[in-house]
VOFI-863901 format. One record per residue: residue number from 1; residue in one letter; x, z, y of N, C-alpha, C in turn. Coordinates in steps of 0.05 Angstrom, whole numbers. Example, Ala and Ser with C-alpha at 12.3 -4.5 7.8 and 13.67 -1.06 7.14 Angstrom:
2
   pavex   torvex   n_east     n_up   n_north   ca_east    ca_up   ca_north   c_east     c_up   c_north
       1        a      264      156      -114       246      156        -90      264      156       -66
       2        s      257      142       -45       273      143        -21      258      157         1
This chain:
318
   pavex   torvex   n_east     n_up   n_north   ca_east    ca_up   ca_north   c_east     c_up   c_north
       1        m    -1085     1306       160     -1059     1305        150    -1051     1274       154
       2        n    -1028     1270       167     -1017     1246        173    -1005     1233       148
       3        r    -1013     1205       145     -1002     1194        125     -974     1180       131
       4        i     -955     1181       114      -929     1170        118     -932     1140       110
       5        s     -926     1125       127      -924     1094        121     -903     1089       101
       6        p     -911     1071        81      -890     1064         64     -868     1046        77
       7        p     -843     1048        69      -823     1032         80     -828     1003        78
       8        r     -822      989        97      -828      958         97     -806      944        81
       9        s     -815      923        65      -794      910         48     -780      891        66
      10        a     -757      880        56      -740      865         70     -753      837        76
      11        q     -771      829        60      -789      805         65     -806      810        90
      12        q     -819      834        92      -836      841        116     -820      841       140
      13        v     -795      854       140      -780      855        161     -772      825       172
      14        r     -766      809       152      -758      782        158     -779      766       169
      15        s     -803      770       160      -828      758        171     -833      765       198
      16        s     -829      790       206      -835      799        231     -815      789       252
      17        a     -790      787       243      -770      775        258     -773      745       265
      18        e     -789      732       246      -793      703        250     -817      698       262
      19        i     -830      717       278      -855      711        291     -846      692       314
      20        p     -863      668       317      -854      649        339     -860      659       365
      21        d     -841      654       385      -846      660        412     -848      633       429
      22        p     -872      627       434      -877      598        449     -863      597       475
      23        i     -860      622       490      -847      619        515     -815      616       511
      24        a     -805      628       492      -775      625        486     -771      597       480
      25        d     -788      586       462      -785      558        453     -786      539       477
      26        e     -805      543       497      -809      529        521     -782      530       540
      27        l     -774      554       541      -748      557        558     -724      543       544
      28        h     -726      544       519      -701      530        505     -702      499       508
      29        r     -727      488       510      -731      461        511     -722      453       541
      30        y     -733      471       559      -726      466        589     -695      467       595
      31        d     -685      486       582      -654      488        585     -640      465       576
      32        d     -649      452       552      -637      430        538     -640      407       560
      33        h     -663      404       574      -668      384        591     -649      385       618
      34        l     -646      410       627      -629      415        649     -601      408       642
      35        r     -592      413       618      -564      407        611     -559      378       603
      36        d     -577      367       587      -574      337        579     -582      318       596
      37        v     -605      322       611      -614      303        630     -607      306       658
      38        r     -607      330       668      -601      334        697     -571      340       700
      39        g     -557      351       677      -530      356        679     -521      380       695
      40        l     -538      399       695      -532      424        712     -512      441       698
      41        a     -499      457       712      -478      477        702     -495      499       690
      42        a     -479      512       673      -492      536        656     -501      558       675
      43        g     -488      564       696      -498      583        715     -523      578       726
      44        t     -526      553       737      -552      541        749     -573      543       730
      45        r     -568      534       705      -589      533        682     -598      562       678
      46        r     -579      582       677      -590      607        672     -607      618       692
      47        n     -599      613       719      -616      623        740     -646      611       740
      48        h     -645      583       735      -670      569        735     -687      582       712
      49        c     -676      585       691      -692      594        664     -699      624       671
      50        r     -684      638       686      -690      668        690     -717      669       707
      51        i     -719      653       727      -740      653        745     -766      642       731
      52        v     -763      620       718      -784      608        705     -797      624       683
      53        a     -779      639       667      -788      660        648     -804      680       659
      54        q     -799      690       683      -815      710        695     -843      701       699
      55        l     -844      676       709      -869      663        714     -887      662       690
      56        l     -875      648       670      -887      643        646     -895      669       629
      57        r     -880      688       631      -888      715        617     -908      728       630
      58        k     -911      726       657      -930      737        674     -957      727       667
      59        k     -958      699       667      -982      684        664     -991      682       636
      60        f     -973      676       615      -982      670        589     -978      694       569
      61        a     -959      716       577      -957      739        560     -954      733       533
      62        g     -934      717       526      -926      712        496     -942      690       484
      63        g     -964      681       497      -979      661        485     -970      634       489
      64        v     -986      615       481      -978      587        486     -978      579       514
      65        v     -956      563       521      -954      553        549     -971      530       554
      66        t     -993      534       570     -1009      509        579    -1007      507       606
      67        i     -996      489       617      -992      485        646    -1020      480       661
      68        a    -1039      468       646     -1066      463        659    -1079      488       666
      69        k    -1071      512       651     -1083      538        660    -1069      553       681
      70        l    -1047      542       692     -1033      552        712    -1044      542       738
      71        s    -1051      558       756     -1064      551        781    -1046      556       805
      72        a    -1052      539       829     -1036      543        852    -1036      571       861
      73        a    -1057      586       857     -1058      615        866    -1039      631       849
      74        d    -1035      626       823     -1016      638        807     -988      636       817
      75        v     -981      611       823      -955      603        834     -951      619       861
      76        r     -971      618       879      -966      633        905     -963      662       902
      77        r     -978      672       883      -978      704        879     -949      710       867
      78        f     -939      693       849      -913      698        835     -890      696       859
      79        i     -893      678       874      -872      675        894     -872      700       914
      80        a     -897      708       920      -897      731        940     -887      756       926
      81        r     -891      760       899      -881      784        885     -850      781       886
      82        q     -840      759       878      -812      756        875     -799      761       903
      83        l     -808      753       924      -795      755        950     -801      780       963
      84        g     -823      794       959      -828      821        971     -835      816      1004
      85        d     -828      838      1018      -837      838       1045     -816      826      1065
      86        s     -791      827      1057      -773      816       1075     -752      795      1060
      87        p     -762      772      1051      -747      754       1036     -724      742      1049
      88        s     -701      741      1038      -677      727       1050     -681      695      1044
      89        h     -669      679      1062      -670      649       1059     -660      641      1030
      90        s     -636      654      1022      -625      646        997     -642      652       975
      91        a     -654      675       975      -673      684        952     -696      664       951
      92        a     -708      659       974      -730      642        975     -724      612       965
      93        a     -699      603       972      -691      578        965     -689      577       935
      94        q     -678      598       922      -673      600        895     -698      596       880
      95        v     -718      612       889      -746      613        872     -755      585       875
      96        a     -758      575       901      -770      549        905     -757      525       887
      97        t     -730      526       888      -716      507        873     -718      509       846
      98        a     -719      531       833      -723      535        804     -754      526       797
      99        l     -774      532       812      -800      526        805     -803      496       807
     100        r     -794      486       826      -797      456        829     -782      442       808
     101        s     -760      451       802      -745      440        778     -762      439       752
     102        y     -774      462       747      -790      467        721     -813      447       723
     103        l     -827      446       746      -850      427        750     -844      399       746
     104        r     -819      391       754      -810      362        751     -806      358       720
     105        y     -796      379       706      -792      378        679     -820      373       662
     106        r     -841      388       674      -866      386        661     -879      360       667
     107        t     -872      347       688      -881      320        696     -871      299       674
     108        v     -845      304       667      -833      290        646     -850      290       618
     109        c     -858      316       613      -873      321        589     -900      310       591
     110        g     -911      300       614      -936      288        616     -958      304       631
     111        d     -950      328       642      -970      343        657     -971      334       686
     112        s     -994      339       698     -1000      334        725     -997      360       738
     113        v     -977      360       759      -969      385        771     -969      383       803
     114        v     -984      364       811      -986      358        841     -994      383       856
     115        r    -1018      393       845     -1029      417        860    -1011      441       859
     116        l     -997      445       839      -978      466        834     -952      462       853
     117        s     -941      438       855      -921      433        874     -929      440       900
     118        a     -952      432       909      -961      435        935     -961      464       944
     119        a     -964      483       925      -963      512        931     -937      523       936
     120        i     -914      508       931      -887      519        937     -879      509       963
     121        s     -876      526       982      -869      520       1007     -838      522      1010
     122        s     -826      506      1025      -796      507       1029     -790      526      1051
     123        p     -769      543      1046      -758      563       1065     -747      546      1089
     124        v     -753      558      1111      -743      543       1137     -717      547      1141
     125        q     -700      527      1147      -672      529       1154     -664      502      1167
     126        w     -651      505      1189      -643      481       1206     -620      469      1191
     127        k     -625      442      1184      -606      428       1169     -580      426      1186
     128        l     -557      428      1171      -531      427       1182     -526      447      1205
     129        a     -541      470      1205      -540      490       1226     -511      503      1227
     130        s     -500      506      1205      -475      523       1207     -450      506      1200
     131        l     -429      518      1207      -404      504       1199     -395      512      1171
     132        p     -382      495      1154      -375      502       1129     -351      521      1132
     133        r     -351      542      1116      -330      563       1116     -306      553      1101
     134        a     -284      553      1114      -258      545       1100     -234      561      1111
     135        l     -212      559      1094      -190      576       1102     -174      558      1123
     136        k     -163      576      1145      -146      563       1164     -118      557      1152
     137        p     -102      539      1161       -74      534       1150      -58      560      1144
     138        d      -58      580      1164       -44      606       1159      -55      621      1135
     139        e      -82      620      1130       -95      633       1110      -89      620      1082
     140        v      -85      594      1083       -75      578       1060      -50      589      1050
     141        q      -31      591      1070        -3      601       1065       -3      630      1053
     142        r      -20      647      1063       -24      673       1052      -33      675      1024
     143        l      -52      656      1020       -62      653        992      -41      647       973
     144        l      -26      624       981        -4      614        963       19      635       958
     145        a       23      650       983        46      669        979       38      693       963
     146        a       11      698       960         1      720        941        6      713       914
     147        l        9      689       906        13      678        877       42      672       874
     148        p       51      670       848        35      681        824       35      712       821
     149        y       17      723       805        18      751        800        0      753       774
     150        g        3      779       764       -15      784        741       -1      779       714
     151        r      -17      782       693        -8      777        665       -5      748       663
     152        k      -21      731       675       -18      701        671      -12      690       699
     153        p       11      695       710        17      684        737       16      655       740
     154        r       29      641       722        29      612        724        3      599       722
     155        r      -13      611       703       -43      600        699      -58      603       725
     156        g      -56      627       736       -72      632        760      -61      615       784
     157        y      -38      609       789       -27      592        807      -36      564       804
     158        a      -38      553       779       -45      525        773      -75      525       779
     159        i      -89      545       771      -121      542        775     -127      542       807
     160        v     -113      557       821      -116      558        851     -108      529       865
     161        r      -87      518       854       -79      492        863      -98      469       855
     162        c     -109      471       833      -130      452        827     -153      453       844
     163        a     -164      476       854      -185      478        868     -176      471       900
     164        l     -155      481       909      -144      476        933     -135      447       939
     165        d     -120      434       920      -108      409        927     -126      385       917
     166        m     -144      391       898      -161      371        885     -192      374       891
     167        g     -198      395       901      -226      404        907     -246      406       883
     168        l     -232      415       860      -247      415        835     -264      441       834
     169        r     -288      439       823      -308      461        820     -296      478       796
     170        a     -305      504       797      -297      523        774     -303      512       747
     171        g     -327      498       744      -334      490        718     -315      465       711
     172        e     -308      449       729      -290      427        724     -264      436       717
     173        i     -254      456       728      -226      470        721     -227      479       693
     174        a     -252      493       687      -253      505        659     -252      484       637
     175        n     -264      461       643      -268      440        623     -244      421       622
     176        l     -224      426       640      -200      406        636     -188      409       611
     177        s     -178      387       602      -164      386        574     -136      375       579
     178        i     -117      381       560       -91      371        563      -91      341       562
     179        d     -108      329       546      -111      300        545     -120      285       571
     180        a     -131      303       589      -142      293        614     -123      283       635
     181        i      -97      295       630       -76      288        648      -57      267       640
     182        d      -55      246       656       -39      225        652      -15      226       671
     183        w        8      238       655        31      245        672       45      222       683
     184        r       44      197       668        58      174        677       46      162       698
     185        e       18      160       698         2      148        723       -2      168       744
     186        g        1      194       739        -5      216        760      -34      217       766
     187        t      -51      218       745       -80      221        748      -94      241       729
     188        v     -117      252       738      -133      269        721     -160      257       716
     189        t     -169      258       690      -194      247        685     -214      269       679
     190        l     -236      269       696      -255      288        696     -279      279       678
     191        k     -289      294       658      -311      285        641     -332      308       643
     192        g     -359      298       640      -378      320        639     -381      334       665
     193        t     -376      321       690      -380      334        716     -407      338       722
     194        k     -411      349       747      -440      356        755     -455      331       760
     195        s     -443      307       766      -456      283        770     -457      267       744
     196        r     -448      279       723      -451      267        695     -433      240       694
     197        r     -414      238       710      -396      213        709     -370      222       699
     198        q     -354      201       694      -325      203        688     -311      194       712
     199        d     -295      214       724      -281      207        747     -252      209       744
     200        i     -235      192       757      -207      192        755     -197      200       782
     201        l     -182      222       782      -169      230        809     -139      231       807
     202        p     -130      224       832       -99      228        834      -87      254       829
     203        l      -68      258       818       -55      286        814      -37      290       836
     204        p      -41      307       854       -20      314        874        7      326       861
     205        m       29      320       873        53      329        862       55      361       859
     206        a       45      375       879        47      403        878       29      415       856
     207        t        7      402       852       -11      409        828        1      403       803
     208        g       11      378       799        23      369        776       46      388       769
     209        q       64      399       789        87      416        783       76      443       772
     210        a       56      454       784        42      478        776       32      476       748
     211        l       19      454       742         9      449        714       30      449       693
     212        a       52      433       700        70      431        682       87      457       677
     213        d       92      471       698       105      498        695       86      518       676
     214        y       61      518       680        43      533        663       45      525       636
     215        l       45      498       630        45      485        600       70      494       589
     216        q       93      490       604       120      493        590      129      521       584
     217        h      119      540       603       130      566        604      110      588       597
     218        e       84      583       598        64      604        595       44      599       571
     219        r       34      574       572        13      570        553       26      569       523
     220        l       16      586       506        26      588        478       15      566       465
     221        a       29      558       441        18      537        425       -7      544       413
     222        n      -27      525       414       -53      531        405      -67      505       397
     223        p      -82      505       377       -97      479        369     -116      469       388
     224        s     -127      486       403      -147      477        425     -133      457       445
     225        r     -149      438       454      -137      419        471     -148      427       500
     226        a     -161      449       502      -167      459        530     -141      466       545
     227        l     -141      458       571      -117      462        586     -112      491       592
     228        f     -135      507       602      -130      535        607     -143      551       587
     229        l     -129      574       576      -138      590        558     -138      619       566
     230        c     -156      634       556      -156      664        562     -158      679       536
     231        r     -149      705       539      -146      722        515     -172      737       509
     232        r     -186      734       488      -210      748        480     -208      758       450
     233        e     -209      785       447      -209      798        421     -186      786       406
     234        s     -163      790       416      -137      781        402     -133      754       396
     235        r     -146      735       408      -142      708        403     -148      692       432
     236        d     -135      671       433      -137      653        456     -159      632       454
     237        i     -176      632       474      -200      613        473     -201      598       499
     238        p     -215      574       501      -217      562        526     -229      579       547
     239        i     -217      576       572      -226      594        595     -256      586       603
     240        t     -269      605       615      -297      601        621     -300      595       652
     241        t     -322      588       661      -324      580        688     -326      608       704
     242        y     -338      629       691      -338      655        703     -307      664       709
     243        a     -291      660       689      -263      669        690     -248      653       709
     244        v     -253      631       713      -239      616        735     -248      626       763
     245        e     -273      630       767      -282      641        791     -266      669       794
     246        n     -266      686       777      -252      710        778     -224      709       787
     247        v     -208      688       774      -181      685        782     -180      678       810
     248        i     -197      662       822      -195      654        849     -202      676       868
     249        r     -223      691       860      -232      714        878     -210      736       878
     250        r     -197      742       857      -176      762        857     -153      752       873
     251        a     -146      728       871      -124      716        889     -132      721       918
     252        c     -156      715       924      -165      715        953     -162      746       962
     253        r     -173      765       944      -171      794        952     -142      799       955
     254        r     -125      791       940       -97      800        937      -84      792       964
     255        a      -94      767       977       -81      756       1001      -97      767      1026
     256        g     -117      786      1021      -131      798       1045     -150      777      1056
     257        l     -161      759      1040      -181      741       1051     -208      744      1041
     258        p     -228      729      1052      -257      735       1041     -258      732      1010
     259        d     -273      746       997      -277      748        968     -294      721       962
     260        s     -281      700       956      -296      676        952     -286      662       927
     261        g     -301      642       915      -292      628        893     -282      599       901
     262        s     -287      579       882      -276      556        884     -287      538       906
     263        h     -313      543       916      -325      528        935     -310      532       963
     264        l     -298      557       969      -285      561        991     -262      542       993
     265        l     -248      540       970      -224      522        969     -233      491       971
     266        r     -256      485       960      -265      457        963     -271      450       994
     267        h     -283      470      1006      -288      466       1035     -262      462      1050
     268        t     -244      479      1042      -219      479       1057     -204      452      1055
     269        l     -205      440      1031      -195      413       1024     -208      392      1043
     270        a     -234      393      1044      -251      375       1060     -243      376      1089
     271        c     -243      400      1098      -236      405       1127     -207      394      1134
     272        r     -189      400      1116      -163      389       1121     -162      358      1120
     273        l     -179      346      1105      -180      316       1104     -191      303      1129
     274        v     -216      320      1139      -226      310       1164     -208      313      1185
     275        g     -191      336      1186      -172      342       1210     -151      322      1206
     276        n     -145      309      1183      -123      290       1183     -135      262      1189
     277        g     -159      257      1195      -169      232       1201     -185      217      1180
     278        s     -192      231      1159      -204      215       1138     -233      214      1144
     279        s     -245      191      1135      -273      186       1139     -291      204      1123
     280        l     -317      204      1128      -336      219       1112     -337      208      1085
     281        k     -336      180      1083      -336      168       1058     -314      175      1041
     282        e     -290      177      1054      -266      183       1038     -269      214      1027
     283        v     -280      232      1046      -283      258       1036     -304      260      1013
     284        a     -324      244      1015      -343      246        995     -332      235       969
     285        d     -314      217       969      -305      206        945     -285      226       932
     286        v     -270      243       948      -253      263        936     -269      284       925
     287        l     -290      295       939      -305      316        929     -326      307       908
     288        r     -330      279       905      -349      268        886     -377      279       892
     289        h     -383      275       915      -412      279        922     -430      254       914
     290        r     -451      261       904      -471      239        894     -482      226       918
     291        s     -487      238       940      -499      229        965     -480      235       989
     292        l     -480      215      1008      -465      219       1031     -476      241      1049
     293        e     -501      245      1046      -518      267       1061     -504      294      1055
     294        t     -493      299      1033      -479      325       1028     -457      328      1043
     295        t     -444      306      1050      -416      307       1063     -421      310      1094
     296        r     -444      305      1103      -447      302       1132     -441      328      1147
     297        i     -442      353      1135      -436      375       1147     -408      375      1158
     298        y     -391      360      1145      -360      360       1155     -359      344      1179
     299        a     -380      327      1188      -379      312       1213     -376      330      1237
     300        k     -384      355      1234      -385      373       1256     -355      382      1260
     301        l     -336      378      1243      -310      387       1247     -292      365      1260
     302        d     -302      341      1262      -286      319       1274     -287      319      1302
     303        t     -273      340      1316      -272      344       1343     -268      320      1361
     304        p     -247      303      1356      -241      280       1373     -267      261      1376
     305        k     -282      257      1355      -305      240       1354     -328      253      1369
     306        l     -330      281      1366      -351      296       1375     -350      294      1409
     307        t     -326      293      1417      -322      294       1448     -333      268      1461
     308        e     -337      247      1445      -348      221       1456     -380      221      1454
     309        v     -390      243      1442      -421      246       1439     -433      252      1466
     310        p     -427      273      1481      -443      284       1502     -446      263      1526
     311        l     -467      264      1537      -472      244       1560     -461      256      1585
     312        p     -454      241      1605      -445      252       1630     -464      273      1642
     313        w     -453      293      1655      -472      312       1666     -481      300      1693
     314        p     -510      303      1699      -521      293       1723     -505      299      1747
     315        g     -500      279      1764      -486      283       1789     -455      280      1786
     316        s     -444      281      1762      -416      279       1759     -408      251      1758
     317        e     -380      248      1760      -370      219       1757     -367      213      1728
     318        s     -380      191      1721      -383      181       1693     -356      166      1688
């Protein structure tokens, strides 16, 4: 005869819910490091933590995380399982980047991870092999002609102009505050950017007009100082990075363009600057790249200077 277990008391339920999870605690500390020290965006942090969580739960299975017990063979087997038989370059790069990031964090914690780092091979890709994808001038006109639309037409138009005219990332657009705009000086101050700096950018006239139109005619009175708001559960809250990307993607689809987010518009701005004769240093300053190496890809678009590179063909008049 089966015995019926007595109902658990509230205290027993509470105690079981408070069972410590060392791996969850480790991931929480790692995420804090990525946010506070590395300054990574929320989406990047989630992706890193997701990959690292799979490694830790496979190896330690809910127990204490002890990096000394993690071997190079464990890392290699994990990577092989993640990528399968036909890994793409992007998938391999994501896994390698996340694991290296976590091992750098463990180095800060005092662990020796040289043998583990050596087990992570970099996916092969020729540097600067491809051209940056950007909108052509006629496509830019199609995009702007497709706006404004929807329930928040002025907000959508202003968001697209921030990405297209100023090269702002989706997270930077989401974090804009009303106080960041100096209308008298014609500038925008960015705080908490990817580079963890405070940057002051000029506010283009077209962008300023779009923002002013949104603030005067569409943004409802709200105690929040966030520039862009969205409706959630019958209340207005600051817009999220994900929502900004969706606004741009929907605008691109409406114009019959590639389904892309803010980075497509950043590339478009950079290509326009190069085409107008701006130096790579000037492009790097506008896009706020931490290293000029990141901007080198746009050198391939400077056709007049590239024509000076080839050597004379043998036998031809030089």
